[in-house]
N, CA, C and O of each residue as an XYZ file, in Angstrom:
376
protein
N      18.053   -118.687    -29.109
C      18.931   -119.555    -29.847
C      18.342   -119.779    -31.224
O      17.148   -120.031    -31.382
N      19.175   -119.685    -32.171
C      18.755   -119.943    -33.538
C      19.201   -121.349    -33.912
O      20.327   -121.746    -33.614
N      18.324   -122.100    -34.562
C      18.588   -123.487    -34.937
C      18.433   -123.646    -36.438
O      17.465   -123.169    -37.032
N      19.400   -124.323    -37.044
C      19.334   -124.614    -38.472
C      19.460   -126.130    -38.580
O      20.514   -126.691    -38.281
N      18.383   -126.795    -39.007
C      18.395   -128.254    -39.099
C      17.885   -128.710    -40.456
O      17.028   -128.064    -41.061
N      18.418   -129.822    -40.925
C      17.982   -130.386    -42.189
C      17.223   -131.669    -41.891
O      17.758   -132.596    -41.283
N      15.958   -131.710    -42.330
C      15.138   -132.893    -42.158
C      14.938   -133.531    -43.531
O      14.437   -132.896    -44.458
N      15.333   -134.778    -43.640
C      15.152   -135.505    -44.897
C      14.254   -136.719    -44.652
O      14.157   -137.213    -43.529
N      13.617   -137.180    -45.689
C      12.866   -138.436    -45.644
C      11.757   -138.453    -44.627
O      10.857   -137.613    -44.649
N      11.830   -139.419    -43.736
C      10.784   -139.638    -42.722
C      10.624   -138.451    -41.793
O       9.502   -138.091    -41.438
N      11.737   -137.832    -41.390
C      11.660   -136.666    -40.511
C      10.900   -135.516    -41.191
O      10.115   -134.817    -40.551
N      11.137   -135.335    -42.457
C      10.450   -134.292    -43.205
C       8.945   -134.591    -43.253
O       8.127   -133.690    -43.065
N       8.587   -135.838    -43.502
C       7.150   -136.214    -43.541
C       6.521   -136.029    -42.161
O       5.383   -135.572    -42.054
N       7.232   -136.369    -41.141
C       6.709   -136.198    -39.774
C       6.488   -134.728    -39.451
O       5.470   -134.357    -38.867
N       7.448   -133.896    -39.836
C       7.316   -132.465    -39.580
C       6.131   -131.889    -40.364
O       5.369   -131.089    -39.821
N       5.969   -132.277    -41.606
C       4.834   -131.805    -42.394
C       3.516   -132.237    -41.771
O       2.566   -131.456    -41.710
N       3.458   -133.467    -41.313
C       2.252   -133.961    -40.651
C       1.945   -133.124    -39.404
O       0.815   -132.680    -39.204
N       2.969   -132.918    -38.572
C       2.753   -132.175    -37.341
C       2.320   -130.733    -37.576
O       1.439   -130.231    -36.878
N       2.923   -130.071    -38.540
C       2.527   -128.681    -38.819
C       1.096   -128.622    -39.355
O       0.338   -127.721    -38.996
N       0.725   -129.569    -40.204
C      -0.633   -129.581    -40.747
C      -1.662   -129.985    -39.692
O      -2.744   -129.403    -39.618
N      -1.325   -130.975    -38.883
C      -2.275   -131.491    -37.881
C      -2.506   -130.500    -36.746
O      -3.601   -130.441    -36.185
N      -1.475   -129.719    -36.404
C      -1.596   -128.806    -35.257
C      -1.877   -127.377    -35.688
O      -2.366   -126.573    -34.894
N      -1.572   -127.054    -36.935
C      -1.726   -125.683    -37.376
C      -0.597   -124.776    -36.898
O      -0.663   -123.556    -37.049
N       0.422   -125.370    -36.329
C       1.563   -124.605    -35.842
C       2.634   -124.508    -36.915
O       2.680   -125.313    -37.846
N       3.490   -123.514    -36.769
C       4.625   -123.394    -37.677
C       5.731   -124.354    -37.266
O       5.668   -124.978    -36.207
N       6.736   -124.464    -38.109
C       7.852   -125.359    -37.836
C       8.543   -124.998    -36.527
O       8.871   -125.893    -35.748
N       8.771   -123.733    -36.266
C       9.428   -123.302    -35.023
C       8.636   -123.721    -33.790
O       9.201   -124.195    -32.804
N       7.322   -123.540    -33.861
C       6.479   -123.905    -32.721
C       6.460   -125.413    -32.498
O       6.477   -125.875    -31.358
N       6.426   -126.184    -33.594
C       6.456   -127.633    -33.463
C       7.786   -128.073    -32.846
O       7.811   -128.943    -31.976
N       8.878   -127.477    -33.293
C      10.188   -127.813    -32.728
C      10.249   -127.464    -31.248
O      10.776   -128.250    -30.462
N       9.736   -126.328    -30.850
C       9.727   -125.925    -29.454
C       8.906   -126.908    -28.627
O       9.330   -127.327    -27.550
N       7.733   -127.272    -29.131
C       6.877   -128.213    -28.414
C       7.549   -129.572    -28.319
O       7.446   -130.245    -27.293
N       8.244   -129.986    -29.390
C       8.932   -131.266    -29.392
C      10.071   -131.287    -28.385
O      10.253   -132.278    -27.679
N      10.829   -130.221    -28.311
C      11.927   -130.129    -27.360
C      11.369   -130.137    -25.934
O      11.934   -130.797    -25.061
N      10.281   -129.425    -25.685
C       9.680   -129.400    -24.365
C       9.219   -130.801    -23.952
O       9.442   -131.231    -22.820
N       8.572   -131.506    -24.887
C       8.098   -132.874    -24.630
C       9.277   -133.807    -24.349
O       9.242   -134.576    -23.388
N      10.291   -133.745    -25.159
C      11.460   -134.602    -24.997
C      12.195   -134.294    -23.699
O      12.683   -135.203    -23.028
N      12.275   -133.008    -23.342
C      12.908   -132.608    -22.095
C      12.174   -133.216    -20.890
O      12.809   -133.743    -19.976
N      10.863   -133.143    -20.892
C      10.081   -133.724    -19.793
C      10.320   -135.233    -19.700
O      10.476   -135.772    -18.605
N      10.347   -135.897    -20.825
C      10.549   -137.340    -20.875
C      11.913   -137.718    -20.319
O      12.008   -138.618    -19.486
N      12.959   -137.056    -20.759
C      14.314   -137.380    -20.342
C      14.555   -136.993    -18.898
O      15.153   -137.763    -18.146
N      14.103   -135.818    -18.494
C      14.332   -135.383    -17.123
C      13.560   -136.260    -16.138
O      14.043   -136.507    -15.033
N      12.377   -136.734    -16.514
C      11.621   -137.623    -15.636
C      12.309   -138.968    -15.484
O      12.292   -139.549    -14.399
N      12.912   -139.472    -16.546
C      13.560   -140.782    -16.468
C      14.875   -140.686    -15.695
O      15.357   -141.699    -15.190
N      15.460   -139.507    -15.591
C      16.715   -139.341    -14.869
C      16.503   -139.139    -13.381
O      17.445   -139.249    -12.596
N      15.276   -138.845    -12.988
C      14.992   -138.627    -11.572
C      14.874   -139.951    -10.867
O      14.457   -140.947    -11.458
N      15.232   -139.965     -9.628
C      15.165   -141.186     -8.829
C      13.724   -141.654     -8.725
O      12.801   -140.853     -8.582
N      13.553   -142.949     -8.799
C      12.215   -143.524     -8.647
C      11.795   -143.532     -7.176
O      10.612   -143.672     -6.864
N      12.743   -143.384     -6.300
C      12.480   -143.334     -4.854
C      13.121   -142.086     -4.276
O      14.110   -142.173     -3.549
N      12.559   -140.913     -4.600
C      13.223   -139.654     -4.209
C      13.385   -139.467     -2.705
O      14.338   -138.820     -2.272
N      12.496   -140.006     -1.913
C      12.579   -139.803     -0.470
C      13.514   -140.794      0.215
O      13.874   -140.594      1.375
N      13.907   -141.838     -0.468
C      14.743   -142.856      0.137
C      16.104   -142.303      0.527
O      16.684   -142.739      1.522
N      16.609   -141.374     -0.220
C      17.936   -140.797      0.085
C      17.967   -140.138      1.459
O      19.030   -140.031      2.070
N      16.838   -139.705      1.937
C      16.799   -139.045      3.245
C      17.150   -140.014      4.374
O      17.572   -139.584      5.447
N      16.979   -141.320      4.141
C      17.139   -142.278      5.206
C      18.386   -143.146      5.109
O      18.833   -143.697      6.115
N      18.944   -143.272      3.934
C      20.091   -144.163      3.740
C      21.342   -143.534      4.347
O      21.739   -142.427      3.982
N      21.955   -144.260      5.280
C      23.207   -143.819      5.863
C      23.104   -142.572      6.724
O      24.108   -141.902      6.963
N      21.929   -142.259      7.184
C      21.754   -141.033      7.989
C      21.623   -141.397      9.458
O      20.847   -142.274      9.839
N      22.397   -140.704     10.263
C      22.259   -140.844     11.697
C      22.551   -142.240     12.206
O      22.896   -143.143     11.444
N      22.407   -142.391     13.480
C      22.648   -143.683     14.084
C      21.396   -144.142     14.800
O      20.729   -143.362     15.480
N      21.089   -145.406     14.640
C      19.919   -145.958     15.327
C      20.277   -146.389     16.729
O      19.393   -146.663     17.541
N      21.564   -146.454     17.023
C      21.996   -146.935     18.323
C      22.180   -148.462     18.317
O      22.674   -149.038     19.287
N      21.785   -149.093     17.240
C      21.918   -150.560     17.142
C      23.272   -150.874     16.551
O      23.769   -150.165     15.676
N      23.856   -151.945     17.042
C      25.141   -152.392     16.512
C      25.011   -153.638     15.649
O      26.002   -154.134     15.112
N      23.786   -154.146     15.518
C      23.574   -155.391     14.784
C      22.828   -155.198     13.459
O      22.376   -156.184     12.876
N      22.690   -153.996     12.979
C      21.913   -153.734     11.788
C      22.492   -154.441     10.561
O      21.740   -154.971      9.743
N      23.807   -154.453     10.428
C      24.408   -155.092      9.254
C      24.189   -156.583      9.244
O      24.129   -157.192      8.176
N      24.071   -157.174     10.391
C      23.884   -158.641     10.494
C      22.395   -159.010     10.447
O      22.029   -160.027      9.858
N      21.563   -158.212     11.046
C      20.144   -158.570     11.175
C      19.259   -157.673     10.316
O      18.073   -157.523     10.613
N      19.797   -157.081      9.273
C      19.042   -156.131      8.457
C      17.754   -156.710      7.886
O      16.703   -156.074      7.958
N      17.830   -157.913      7.317
C      16.617   -158.510      6.718
C      15.574   -158.797      7.778
O      14.384   -158.560      7.569
N      16.018   -159.308      8.914
C      15.088   -159.614     10.009
C      14.411   -158.331     10.512
O      13.197   -158.294     10.710
N      15.206   -157.298     10.712
C      14.659   -156.033     11.183
C      13.690   -155.414     10.181
O      12.655   -154.859     10.551
N      14.048   -155.524      8.909
C      13.153   -155.018      7.878
C      11.827   -155.782      7.880
O      10.758   -155.187      7.743
N      11.909   -157.114      8.038
C      10.701   -157.944      8.085
C       9.830   -157.563      9.269
O       8.607   -157.481      9.149
N      10.460   -157.331     10.414
C       9.692   -156.948     11.608
C       9.021   -155.600     11.421
O       7.852   -155.432     11.769
N       9.750   -154.640     10.876
C       9.146   -153.317     10.717
C       8.035   -153.343      9.671
O       7.027   -152.651      9.816
N       8.215   -154.130      8.629
C       7.182   -154.243      7.606
C       5.957   -154.943      8.166
O       4.826   -154.536      7.903
N       6.183   -155.992      8.934
C       5.062   -156.716      9.549
C       4.299   -155.809     10.505
O       3.068   -155.824     10.540
N       5.028   -155.030     11.268
C       4.368   -154.129     12.209
C       3.549   -153.075     11.470
O       2.451   -152.711     11.893
N       4.090   -152.603     10.385
C       3.385   -151.585      9.615
C       2.097   -152.140      9.027
O       1.091   -151.435      8.960
N       2.121   -153.402      8.600
C       0.960   -153.993      7.970
C       0.173   -154.916      8.910
O      -0.723   -155.637      8.470
N       0.507   -154.889     10.183
C      -0.196   -155.651     11.220
C      -0.270   -157.142     10.905
O      -1.328   -157.761     11.023
N       0.850   -157.701     10.509
C       0.928   -159.145     10.305
C       2.089   -159.676     11.113
O       3.032   -158.947     11.422
N       2.016   -160.941     11.453
C       3.062   -161.569     12.243
C       4.233   -161.944     11.323
O       4.011   -162.618     10.317
N       5.463   -161.533     11.629
C       6.599   -161.886     10.782
C       6.838   -163.394     10.830
O       6.705   -164.032     11.875
N       7.189   -163.936      9.685
C       7.448   -165.386      9.644
C       8.852   -165.655     10.153
O       9.796   -164.933      9.831
N       8.972   -166.676     10.931
C      10.298   -167.065     11.466
C      10.926   -168.035     10.474
O      10.265   -168.954      9.989
N      12.163   -167.834     10.186
C      12.890   -168.732      9.293
C      13.391   -169.897     10.107
O      14.045   -169.718     11.134
N      13.084   -171.094      9.646
C      13.566   -172.283     10.360
C      15.002   -172.556      9.962
O      15.405   -172.346      8.818
N      15.771   -173.036     10.945
C      17.137   -173.437     10.672
C      18.117   -172.287     10.737
O      19.309   -172.502     10.519
N      17.678   -171.089     11.021
C      18.588   -169.949     11.121
C      18.603   -169.448     12.544
O      17.565   -169.362     13.199
N      19.751   -169.130     13.001
C      19.903   -168.604     14.374
C      20.264   -167.138     14.259
O      21.092   -166.774     13.424
N      19.660   -166.283     15.080
C      19.932   -164.858     15.010
C      20.780   -164.455     16.090
O      21.122   -163.277     16.200
């Protein structure tokens, strides 16, 4: 791909700095800049919890009370994982 771009003012100064500091030509600096920007943007577009999608809405647990007791069940599983006793909420009936 051929690119024709006009850099004025601050962009021109930045390009001059980058070419002098790195010893690269304008084309190489532009390629490196696009590669860096691509990594930045593609990383921010990726899910922060990539493995979570595997579990959401998949299969059946056999339980019919998950929608009602979700927080309680989550607390129990988290407590079991970390070997702590789940706290019971006072005033709530399950």
